[in-house]
N, C-alpha and C positions, 0 to 999 in steps of 0.2 A: 504493500500500500504506500510505499515511500514515494513513488512517482505521483500518485494521486494527491498526497498532501502537498508535495512541492509544487505541483502544477496548480492546484487549487489556491495555494497561498500566493503564487505568482500572479494568477489571474485576478485574485482579490486585490492585490497591491496596485493593479492597473487603475482601480477605482480612485486611487489617490490623485491621479492626474485630473479627475473631474471635480475635485474639491473646490468649492468657491463658485464655479460656473453652474453646477448642478446641485439640486437638493439631494441629500443622501437617499431619500425614498425613490429617486429616479435613476440611481446608478444601474439597477437591474435592466433598465430599458436599453442600455448600451452594452453592458458586459455580457448578458445572456445571448443576444443575437450574434454578437461577434464570436463568442465561444462556439456556438453552433456552426457559424460560417468557417471558422478556422478548422474545426473538426472535419467538416466536409472537404475543405481544401486539402488537408493532410491525406485524407482517404483517396482523393482523386489524383494526387501528385504524380504517382508513377506512370499513370496512363494518359496524363494530360496531353503530351505531345502527339501521341497516337490519335487521340480524339480530334485534335485540331487538324491533323493531316487528313483524317477520314472525312471531317466536315468539309474541308476544301474540295475533296474529290466528289462528295455528294452534291455540292452546290450546282455542279454541271448537269445533274440528273433531274428527272421530273418527279422524283419521290416526294410526296407531300409530308408524310410523317417520318421525320428523321430520328425521332427519339429512340425507338427500339434498337436501331442500328448503332447509334452513338452510345447508348447504354451498354450494349454488348461489348463495344470497343473499350469502354471504361471499366468493364468488369463488375458493374453494379447496376442497381435499378434506377440510376440517375447519372447525370454527367454535367459538365460545364463546357460550353462551346465558346466562351469569351477568351480573348487572347491573354486576359489577366489572370494572375493568381496572387497570393499574398506577397511573394517575392517581387513580382513585377509591379505591384501597387506601390511598394515603398521605394521603388527605383525612380518613381516620377512624383516627387512630393508636391509639385505645383498644380497637378491635375488630379489630386487624390479623390475629390468628391465625384467628379464625372467618371473617372476610371472605376471607382468602387461601384457606382450605379451600373456601369457597363458589365462589371464582373457578376453582380447579383442577377442582372437580366439574362446572363448567359447560362444560368442553371436551367435544367429541364423542369417541366411543369410541377412535378411532385415536390422537388426540392425548393423551387421558388415559392410555392404555396406555404411551405414551412417558414421561410424567412418573413413572408408577408404577415404572419400571425403576430410577429413582434412589433409591427408598425415601425420598423427601424428607419424607413424612408424619412419619417418626420425628424429623426435625430441627425441625419447626415448633414443637413444645412447648418443646424445649430452648432454641431461639433466643428464644422469647417469655419464658420464665422468666428468662433472663439479660438481658432488656431489649435484645436485639439485633435482633429480627425487623424492627421498624419501620425502624431505621437501615439495615439491609442492603437491604430492599425499596426504601427511599427512594433509595439510591445507584444501584440498578439502574434505577429510573425515570428517572434522569438520563442514562443512556446510550442513544443512538439506534441501534437494530439493524435498521432497515427495509432490505429487499433493495435499494431504490433507493440507499441510502447504503453498505451493506456487502453486496456480492454473495455469492452462494452459495459461490463458490470462496474468497473472502476470509473468509467465516464459517468455512469448513473450516480455513483457516490459523489462525484465532483459537482454535478449539477445540483444535487440535493444540498450539498454543503453551501454552495453559492446562494441558492434560493433561501436557505435557512438564514444565512448572514444578512442578505438583503431584507428579508422579512423582519429580522430582529432590529436592524437599525431604523426601519420605518414603522416599527410598532404594529406590524401586521401579523396574521396568524400563519406560521410556517407549516404547521402540522397538517393543514388541509392538503398540502401538496404530496406528502409522501409518508411511507410507513418504514420504521427501522428495518434494515435488511435482515437482522436476525429473527424478527417476528415473521417476515416473509418466508425465510427458510423453514421455520417451523410449520407454517401453513402449507407450504409446498410439500414438505416431507410427509405430512399427514395425508394430503390429497393423493399422493402417488403411492403410498405405502402398500395398499392391497393390490396394486396393479403392476408390481415390478416385473412379473412374468410376461405380461402383455407388452409392457413398455420396452422389454429387452428383445422383442421380436424384430427381426431384420426388416427394414423399410417401413416400419409402422408410422402412421401419421395420426396425431391427435390434435384436438382444438381446445383453446382456452380463452376465456373472456373475463375482462375486468371492467365493470361499468363505471368505476371512478378511477380511471387508469393513471392519473397524475403524470409523472414523468416516465412511467412504464416500469417501475421497480418490480412489481409482482410478476409481470409478464417476462421480464428479463431473467429474474432468478429462476423462474419455472423452466424457461427455455434452456438456461445454462445447466440446471440440475438434470434435465432429461438427456441433454447431450453427454453429460458425465456417465449416466446410466447406460446410454446406448448411442454411440456416435452415428449410427445409421437411422435413428429415430428422428422424426420431425414434429415439432410442436408449432402448429399455425396459431398465431396469437391475434386476438381481436380486443378492441377496447373502445371506450367512449370517455371523453374528458371535456369538462366545461371551460376550464381556465385556458385561454389561448396560448400562453407561454408554455405551460406544462404539456399541452396537446402537441405543440411544435417540437418540443424536446423529445417526447415519446415517439413521434412520427419519424424524426431524423434518425433516432436509434434503430428503428425498424428498417429504414431505408438502407442504412449502412450495412446491416446484417443480412440484407437480401430477402427480408420478409416483405410481404405485400403491405406497403404503407397505407394503402387505401382501406385496410381493415380497421384503422384507427379513425373514429368519427368524432366530430366536434359537436358539443351541445349538452343539454341537460338530459341525462338518461331517463329520468322519470317523466318529464313532460314532452321530450322529443326523442323517443326511442328510435335510433337510426339503424338498429339491427333487428327490427321486428320480424317475427316468424323464423328467426334463426336459433338453432340450439347448439350446445357445446358439450364436450366431454368433461371439461373441468371449468369451474367458475370460482373466482376469488376476488375479494375487494376489501378495502378499508374505507367505508363511507364516512363523510364528516359527522362528528358526534353532535347530537342535539340540535340539528339544523331545522329551523322553521321552514315550513313548505307552503305558507299561505299564498306566495307569489304564483304558484301553479296549481293551487287547490282546486280551481274550477275544472281543469282538465282531468285531474285525478278522480274527483267526485263523480264527474260525468261517466268516466270509464267504470267506476265501481257500481254506479246505479244502473247503467244501461247494459253492461256486459257481464256483471257478476263474475262467476268462476270461468266464464269464457274470456275474460280479460285477465289482467295481472293481479287485481286487488280484491278478488271475490271473498277472501278470508276476513277482510275488515280493513278499517283505516285507523292508523295511529293518531294521537292527538296532533294538532297542527304545530305544536311546539317542538316535536321531535320526529323527523321523517325516517329514522333508521330502518324501521321495518319495511318502508316502501322499497328500499334498495334490495332487501332480502327477497321480498315477493317478486320484484322485477327479475332477479337472478333465477329464482325457482321457476319462473315462467320460461326460462331459456335452458332448462335441463332437458336432456334427451329422454324420450320415453323408455320404459323398461325394455320394451321389445326391440328398441334400437341400441340397447346396451347400457342405458341409464347414465347418470352423471353424479359427480361429487362436487361439493361446494364448501368453501370456507370463507367466513366473514368476521371482521373485527367489530365488536360492539363495546360500548361502555355498559355500566350495570343496569341502566334503565329498562332495556328490552326484556330483562329477566322477570320483572314483576310489575311494570307499569300497566295501568288500565284495569278497571274493575269489571267483573262479569256483569253484563246487562243485556237487554234485548238488542241494543245497537252494537254492531260488530266493531270491536276495538282491539287493542294490543292483546288482551286476554284471549279473544277468539282467534287471533292470528297464531298465538302459541298453541292453542287447542287444535287448530287445523294442521299445523306442522307436526305436532306430537301424535295426534290420533291417526294421521296418515303415515305414521312410522318413518318420518323423514329425519328426525333429530337423532344424530348418532352420538354426538359428544359436545360438551361445553367445557372449555379449558380456561380456568382463571389464571391470568398472567400477573407477574409482579407489577407493583406500582412504579411510576416514574420511568417507564420504558419509552414513552413518546415525547416528541420534541415540544409539543404545545400544551401538554396536560399531564398532571401527576396522578390523575384519577385511575380507579380500577378499570381494567379492560379484560375482555373475554373473547376467545375465538370460538365461534359456533361452527360445528361441522355438520353439514346436511347431506343426505344421500337418499336416492330412491333405489339403490342397489345394495342394501346392507348385507354383509355376510350373514349366514344362517344363525350363528351364535349371538349376533347383535339384534336380530329381529325382535321387535316388541320391547327393546331395552334402550336405555340412555346411560352413557358413561359420563360422570362428572369428574374432572381432574383438577385438583387444587395445586397449581404450580406457582403459587405466590412467593414461595421461598427459593425458587430456582433462578437466582440472579447473582451477578457480581457488580460491585460498585465501579463506576467509570473513574478513570484517573482525572478526567476533566469533564464537567457537565456541559451538555449541549442544550441550551434553553432549559426546559423542564426535565430533560432526559438526564437522569443521574445513574440509572441502572441499565445493565444489558444482559442478554442471554449469551452464555459462551456456547461453543460447539458442543461441549459436554452436556450442558443443560438441554439444548435442543435434542440431542440423542436420548437423554434420560426421559424427557417428556414424550418423545415419539415412541420410546420403548414401552412406557406405561400405557400409552394409548393402544399400541399394537398388541400387547399381552392380554388386554381386556380382563384384568383380574382385580378383585377387591384388595386394597392396601391402604396405607396411611394417606396416600395422595389420590387414590382412585376409589370411587363409589359407583356401583352399578344398580340401576333401579328399573322396575317395570315402568312402561309409559304412564300407566295410571297413577303412579306415585306423585305426579306433579299436578294432578287434577283434583278439583274439589267442587262440591255443590254449595253454592251460596244460598242458604235457605232463609226464608222469612219466618220468624217465630212470633206468633200472635198470642195475646192474652186478652181475656174478655173484659168488656166495659161493665162497670157495676154502678148501681144507683146509690143514693145517699145511704141506704141501709146495708150496702155491701152485697146486694143481690145481683146476679148476672143478668144483663139485659140481652134479650134474644131478638132475632129478626123475624120476618113473617113466616119463614120456614121452620122456626123454632131452633135455629142454630145460634150459638153465642155470637154477639156482635163484637168485632175486634176493637180494642182501644188503641188508636194510633199513637198515643203518647207512651204506651208500654211496648210498642213494636220493637223488635230487635232482629239482628241477623246473626247467623252462625256459618262459619266455613267448615264444612264437613268433608273429610277426605273421600275421594271416590272409592277408595279401598274399604270404606266402612259403610254399613247399612245406616240410612238416615234415622230410622226408628230406633235402632239399637243405640245410636249416639244420643238421641233424645232421652231414652230410658236411663242411660248411664250418666250423662253430663248435664241435662237441663231439668227434666221432670223432678228429680229429687229436691231441687231448689224452688221451682215454680210448677207445682203439679197441675195447674189449670192451663198450661201453655199447649199450643199445638202448631203444626207446620202448615202454612198455606202453600201447597205444592204448585199452585198456578204461578207463583212468583219465583220459583226456583230457577236459578241460572247456573250453568256450568262454567267454571273458570280454571285457568291453568297458570301456574307461576313456578319459577325455579329458584327456590330459596337456598342459595349457596351456603350462607352463614349457618343456617339450621342444619344442613346436611354434614357440614364439616366442623360443627361446634365441638370444642373440647372443654369439658368441665374442669374448672380450676377450683379446688376446695377453698372455702373462705378461711382467712387467717383466724387463729384462735384468739379469744378475748385477752388471754394472758400476754400474747405477743404484742397485740395492739396497745395494751396498758403499759407494757415495758417501754415501747417506742415513745408514748406520750410522756412518761416520767423522764426519759432520757432527754427529750426536747425541752421539757420544763427546766430541768437542771442546767441545760446548755444556755437557755435564754436568761435564766436567773443569774448565771455567772457573767454573761455579757452585760446585763443591767447593772450589776455591782461594779463592773469595770467602768461603765459610762458615768454612773452616779458618783463612784469613787469614794 
């Protein structure tokens, strides 16, 4: 990782040139597009002369679309037909602005569309007017970003580090862009664990989708991992991303690696699904935590009401204050059917989706959990250590969803408590103070794969998470204490005495009433017409460890010791 740190620090130092002429919050508008441009420049360096030669030959022909031929000459899914590259740009300082424009316009369509996402054109004039353009381009020409020196994964790290720094100095949220690589490795390990035999088959092709792709971290790690397992296997990756800069970085990475860059779509996955009706073998994402979705609530509610389970959100709608479950239901809608081989999915959530939403006639978070669990799709929930993410120190969980559970997992859910599997970082990155080592990732994967009860692993029947929310009524009485009855002679319920009880699905309602309620209020009864089924995953309850209370003698001794200490201090002060 030495190359990455050195290159990232060098690129970050270029921002110093902008000090005074640019606000800190705008540094990224220059540094990020030029980093992408330099990366593309380094990639195309070896074949540049051949491409220019081929371009001259083709000018004399009547071929309309030259891109495929020039791409082939370049050896990538893109090329640059301008006479300029970074070396030639700095050889002509007086015409740097017009030459740079010529260079950018020389890229093939896919690559040019990536640069356009940064709206860098707006910065060229400003940089030139302030006599900064040549200096900045010259510094970028000095950094070597060829894939032989900085791999695709390392480049991903570098972009994430730059984005984090820019977000930090401009007080923006960095974490919405990316997921720590070690968390991605854990998610990918678990997704591929049961498919190792299939994935090591010669010439196998699988597909993977991330609906909040960011800079493409999850897709890159998955591709790299599969390549390690089987150099002959191919993972075709797909994604959608809302942020234009992150989208451009993700797309440029795919372009360089020879993937189909048009598989990455721009836009909001929930309100503008650009890959509708497509399904994938693997799906993984880290959606933004606790994001309000009122901006596109109209479209979502319309789909829910008109399409029901024929659309993505038939199971219910989460509260407008947190759209996490929308992303999960969106991904579930893109799983392959069981007859087509099924799919596996992993998603990072905060604690809220485990328990938010109360069972009611309106479908909400509780009914979404019910739908997932009753359809036997929830395979596992893994509690991660705190302070793993760059923008939050809160508790996070990986949910593993599958419609092709192995036989021994059918009807079961495994909870893994991995909160203690971490090591402290030598230097914090934002809120990130902890990280998972390779050993931790291997341990958690092993616990998951073994599917056994242990200190860190609990296995439950699906029903263990369900409960009936029952309404317990008590009769209304007159001034003399006599029960008031309705026309049919039934006791009239007193709404001021009404109560609710959450009764586990594993327990008979009447049995529970006989044991827990009627001994205290013998006149109570259940109004079954008001019963609703709810589901929640109470991690704390399942992993609670009883700590015996301290004895009164120990507490008294502590108090006496403190009194003696303070008494001594008082005497010293009063003297």
